[in-house]
Steps between C-alpha positions, in 0.01 A plus 500: 500500500646378827879491460536336840350167385775242459549399135762249382563346160518122498574384148196574284294600803464817705438410864308745720425483870192720551419361841169337587235568238150464639246408229178699489174316544456258211863533387766229490864577583607525136229754421602700807864486388412624151291783645793601722747484211287731286363732766780534756813393315421661167570197281372541140146354474559381142800296608325360807211370289738322267712356781190372676381328181843341445564387857752775555375594847581276796427517873707316756441604859582868527692495173346617173674424172452650153665362187619833362842390369420233238759455223416712194667506160594842364354604167824678409814349352779490761785671316797432727760722329293810567403386851859548614436874481196483729534695824266380776412786734259313731352152529290292738256211451237727346670793326799573281639842409765524229681787329393568143778656294419766241442340161347178637130428460305374801339217302496366141293678238464206263832555323656168595604507865203311639464129567652409164778747433660479155868534405587863444203620704519838677664537837335314786239682701489530877241220507745269319777590744277426800395168346869414459569597862261235630591242235862536608402438860284203404190672642162468326393863539296692242555858613259764366584871473268732692588825325707617204764755409562652158762317294763770557414577862710319760388406848342235724225271372282297736412137424258267681637149550167323547127551453446613859754779458375595154141546618607704803745718307258557211248616759761731652564651156129562448481668842802715407699393807811396308728802511746584223758777517713608204782742427532680168737746336304757302560798276455846651513642851202353683319737736470383862132593466444216253394236752199330345407431137135397486408464133313219321693295246369343180629361173649725236294432188783631282766262640446137599773495767437836660260603773391857570325716755135495397179616671337176385784282630522298821581675831873519572682659792877534547662655806823691436788583735787717379833344606773693314534761226785537253480860370809468280337218308138610520397177674349373824473183704154417635353224713155379399227300670213350303144504629385331178677278248418620150719404206794743470346706783820665627627568150170652384444710812849649511501570128164675535648705787779619271766266641544197272735231627859509382537232233124468438475583129140376482385781730733781398818420689851519354709182460831692496588387854310170523348273232184426698286664769685582823243330722561246776276330755678577825265342753212252518273445800233230518296314764632155584241256356495297821528754783398827336810669641671745263807373317731774368757427229754746363673465164839677463541737207652341189848612394372705207290726722774534761740614226240742364455655842876539541525678163209734576651589836 
């Protein structure tokens, strides 16, 4: 994608100035513009077809407009009381990155926090908080999460604010160009030689919630960097980068390596120091949906992990 092309939002429309587009033989200007958008600019073909059918592509001189910011109603109940806790780490017209606290689900699981939440329903999910963020601003935005974190893992979660962004970011996820870096406190003294864990992960047939290393599972690769060791407590701090995104990948891989996460009872960790897994998403990197340039977002450690580190030191 050419990041040098001028792009400006004007209400519901994205205005581009690609310069003079010369139609090929037998083409009209609109067809030439659509071919440029898909071939040179990298706009999602699925979206372009729909916009063309709905009159969402306009040409005016050297200006090309796409209706990529139509108002959309969120499918999640905007629960304002919980939204006050929402920490926005990054936002532009296409993307939103927010901090997910440990103990908060990314989206509802059918237990009452969806579009019709009931009195006494469980705590709002991140999707409900984001819906409340835009409802409070009076903005008709239906943000969609691009990836997930375990319920008790904290860290940044990426949302797409419109269909254009969702299609581009979903594609980036499938191409594995969205980078995620985590820190974890684990049991045992990790060897500096443990740098890559490349073991397939599958379901544990003996436990519905668990996953396990299995030769018949899906490929999974975790890169490991030793940060600190705490010999007096038999613990270590590691930084982890995911090449794949399997369910519970970090927890399964480190447990299989003999270093379950502190607080992760499901995979053999002790809860004496922490009631849930000591795992935090420290950094997120993703390609800007419009320009393709890398956006890097850091998420500060939560208080609980900072206190744990101080105690271990």
